[in-house]
C-alpha positions as CSV (number, residue, x, y, z in Angstrom):
1,M,87.0,92.2,-5.9
2,T,85.4,89.0,-7.2
3,S,87.8,86.8,-9.1
4,V,86.9,85.4,-12.5
5,S,86.8,81.9,-11.0
6,S,84.4,83.0,-8.3
7,A,82.2,84.8,-10.7
8,S,82.0,81.8,-13.0
9,K,81.1,79.5,-10.1
10,S,78.5,81.9,-9.0
11,E,77.0,81.9,-12.5
12,Q,77.1,78.1,-12.5
13,A,75.3,77.9,-9.2
14,Y,72.8,80.5,-10.4
15,A,72.0,78.6,-13.5
16,W,71.8,75.3,-11.6
17,I,69.4,76.6,-8.9
18,R,67.3,78.6,-11.4
19,S,66.8,75.6,-13.7
20,R,65.5,73.5,-10.8
21,I,63.1,76.3,-9.8
22,S,61.9,76.6,-13.4
23,G,61.5,72.9,-13.7
24,H,59.8,72.6,-10.3
25,A,62.4,70.2,-8.9
26,F,62.6,73.0,-6.3
27,G,58.9,73.9,-5.8
28,P,57.4,76.9,-4.0
29,G,58.5,76.9,-0.4
30,Y,61.4,74.6,-1.0
31,R,64.3,75.4,1.4
32,L,67.6,76.1,-0.2
33,V,70.4,74.8,2.0
34,L,73.6,76.5,1.0
35,G,75.9,73.8,2.3
36,S,74.0,71.0,0.5
37,I,73.9,72.9,-2.8
38,A,77.6,73.8,-2.5
39,E,78.5,70.1,-1.9
40,E,76.3,69.0,-4.8
41,L,78.1,71.5,-7.1
42,G,81.6,70.9,-5.6
43,M,82.2,74.5,-4.6
44,S,82.2,76.7,-1.5
45,V,79.1,78.3,-0.1
46,V,80.3,81.8,-1.2
47,P,79.3,81.5,-4.9
48,V,76.1,79.7,-3.9
49,R,75.2,82.6,-1.6
50,E,75.9,85.1,-4.4
51,A,73.7,83.1,-6.7
52,I,70.9,83.0,-4.2
53,R,71.1,86.8,-3.6
54,R,70.7,87.2,-7.4
55,L,67.7,85.0,-7.4
56,E,66.3,86.9,-4.5
57,A,66.6,90.1,-6.5
58,E,64.6,88.5,-9.3
59,G,61.9,87.5,-6.9
60,L,62.4,83.8,-7.2
61,V,63.8,83.3,-3.7
62,T,62.9,84.9,-0.4
63,F,64.7,84.9,2.9
64,E,62.8,84.1,6.1
65,R,64.2,84.9,9.6
66,N,65.5,81.7,11.4
67,V,64.7,79.7,8.3
68,G,66.9,80.9,5.5
69,A,66.4,80.9,1.7
70,R,63.2,79.4,0.2
71,V,61.8,79.3,-3.2
72,T,59.2,82.1,-3.4
73,L,55.6,81.0,-2.8
74,V,53.2,81.9,-5.6
75,D,51.1,84.9,-4.6
76,E,47.9,83.8,-6.3
77,S,46.2,87.2,-6.2
78,E,49.3,89.0,-7.6
79,Y,49.6,86.4,-10.4
80,A,45.9,86.6,-11.2
81,H,45.9,90.4,-11.3
82,T,49.1,90.6,-13.4
83,M,47.8,88.1,-15.9
84,Q,44.4,89.8,-16.1
85,T,46.1,93.2,-16.7
86,L,48.6,91.7,-19.1
87,G,45.8,90.1,-21.1
88,L,44.1,93.5,-21.5
89,V,47.1,95.6,-22.5
90,E,48.8,92.9,-24.6
91,G,45.6,92.2,-26.4
92,A,45.2,95.9,-27.2
93,A,48.9,96.2,-28.2
94,T,48.6,93.1,-30.5
95,A,45.5,94.5,-32.2
96,L,47.3,97.9,-32.8
97,S,50.4,96.1,-34.1
98,A,48.5,93.8,-36.5
99,P,48.3,96.3,-39.5
100,L,52.0,96.9,-39.1
101,L,53.0,93.2,-39.2
102,D,54.2,92.2,-42.7
103,A,54.5,88.7,-44.1
104,A,58.1,88.4,-43.0
105,A,57.2,89.2,-39.3
106,L,54.3,86.8,-39.4
107,D,56.5,84.1,-40.9
108,A,59.1,84.7,-38.2
109,A,56.4,84.3,-35.5
110,A,55.1,81.1,-37.2
111,E,58.6,79.7,-37.2
112,V,59.0,80.3,-33.5
113,N,55.6,78.7,-32.9
114,E,56.7,75.7,-35.0
115,Q,59.8,75.4,-32.8
116,M,57.5,75.3,-29.8
117,S,55.4,72.6,-31.4
118,R,58.4,70.4,-32.0
119,M,59.3,70.7,-28.3
120,L,55.9,69.4,-27.1
121,E,56.8,65.7,-27.0
122,H,59.8,66.3,-24.7
123,L,59.0,69.6,-23.1
124,D,61.8,71.8,-21.8
125,A,59.6,74.3,-19.9
126,H,62.2,77.0,-19.6
127,A,63.2,76.9,-23.3
128,F,59.5,76.8,-24.2
129,T,58.8,79.8,-22.1
130,E,61.6,81.8,-23.8
131,L,60.2,80.9,-27.2
132,N,56.8,81.9,-26.0
133,R,58.1,85.3,-25.1
134,Q,59.8,85.6,-28.5
135,F,56.5,84.8,-30.3
136,H,54.5,87.4,-28.5
137,S,57.2,89.9,-28.7
138,V,57.0,89.8,-32.5
139,L,53.3,90.5,-32.3
140,F,53.2,93.3,-29.8
141,E,56.5,95.2,-30.3
142,P,55.4,97.2,-33.4
143,C,52.6,98.7,-31.3
144,P,52.5,102.4,-32.2
145,N,51.4,103.5,-28.7
146,P,54.5,103.7,-26.5
147,H,52.5,104.0,-23.3
148,L,50.6,100.8,-24.0
149,L,53.8,99.1,-25.0
150,D,55.5,100.1,-21.7
151,L,52.6,98.6,-19.8
152,V,53.1,95.3,-21.7
153,H,56.8,95.3,-20.9
154,R,56.0,96.0,-17.2
155,G,53.5,93.1,-17.1
156,W,56.0,90.6,-18.6
157,A,58.7,91.8,-16.1
158,R,56.4,91.5,-13.2
159,L,55.2,88.1,-14.3
160,S,58.8,86.7,-14.5
161,G,59.3,87.6,-10.9
162,I,56.1,85.8,-9.8
163,R,56.6,82.6,-11.7
164,D,59.2,82.0,-14.3
165,S,57.5,79.2,-16.2
166,T,53.8,78.4,-16.1
167,F,54.5,75.5,-18.5
168,A,56.6,73.7,-16.0
169,Y,53.7,73.8,-13.6
170,V,51.0,73.0,-16.2
171,P,52.7,71.1,-19.0
172,G,49.4,70.3,-20.6
173,R,48.8,74.0,-21.3
174,A,51.7,74.0,-23.9
175,Q,49.8,72.3,-26.7
176,H,46.8,74.6,-26.2
177,S,49.1,77.6,-26.3
178,V,50.7,76.5,-29.6
179,D,47.2,76.0,-31.1
180,E,46.0,79.4,-29.9
181,H,49.1,81.0,-31.4
182,T,48.2,79.5,-34.7
183,Q,44.7,81.0,-34.5
184,I,46.0,84.4,-33.6
185,L,48.3,84.4,-36.6
186,E,45.5,83.3,-38.9
187,L,43.4,86.2,-37.7
188,I,46.1,88.7,-38.4
189,R,47.0,87.2,-41.8
190,S,43.3,87.3,-42.8
191,G,42.9,91.0,-41.8
192,A,40.4,90.3,-39.1
193,E,38.7,93.1,-37.2
194,P,41.0,94.6,-34.5
195,L,38.6,93.7,-31.8
196,E,38.6,90.1,-32.8
197,I,42.4,90.0,-32.7
198,E,42.4,91.8,-29.4
199,L,40.0,89.4,-27.8
200,A,41.9,86.3,-29.1
201,A,45.1,87.6,-27.7
202,R,43.4,88.6,-24.4
203,N,41.6,85.3,-24.0
204,H,44.8,83.4,-24.8
205,R,46.6,85.1,-21.8
206,W,43.6,84.5,-19.5
207,R,43.3,80.8,-20.4
208,T,46.9,80.4,-19.3
209,R,46.1,82.2,-16.0
210,D,43.1,80.0,-15.4
211,A,45.1,76.8,-16.1
212,F,47.9,77.8,-13.8
213,L,45.5,78.7,-10.9
214,D,43.5,75.5,-11.4
215,A,46.7,73.4,-11.2
216,L,47.8,75.4,-8.1
217,H,44.5,74.7,-6.3
218,N,44.5,71.0,-7.3
219,R,48.0,70.5,-5.9
220,S,47.2,72.4,-2.7
221,H,44.2,70.1,-2.2
222,Q,46.3,67.0,-2.8
223,T,48.9,68.2,-0.3
224,L,46.2,68.8,2.3
225,G,44.9,65.3,1.6
226,E,48.3,63.8,2.1
227,V,48.8,65.7,5.4
228,S,45.4,64.7,6.7
């Protein structure tokens, strides 16, 4: 049975490693050396191992034979397909939710977006991502189609396993995201046509996808240039 002390140390190690993955201090492919991390945190390797197993279950860490634990590499095709699908289903869910969103709900979404805006100067990518989820959740959760809503939830869950924070990788995307949120809210408040709302929400998701993949390609080319 795990002691309270051991459990708390495991939680501490989990939070520490996860924050560095989210902030890209530990980038894709980074090798996680248990002994070094344990020494850094002033604990034994046991809670660190437990933390890494938890991160593996979340898809953020993978184990390779004769290598050990590494930060999961971004699967470009999986990310692209997930974002493309999420754009479609979330766009539709947002459009269906729009007539059901009252002024209080829209004000709540606007307040979350304002919190995101205030964070732009000193971006905390992980916190920004959480606020981003809250914002979109307000807009799609009232969707009256439970099957569509289930697909949206599945897309978000799959996305978190592929890459926790796009904004850590592409910080410049944060400002555009806030601006696009404002545009989507204005469309809903003004009673725009459902298709216009759907396309705005869909394209918002797809622009994030494109920005992330462009950054990934650019960094890959830079790495190749350094090696050559």
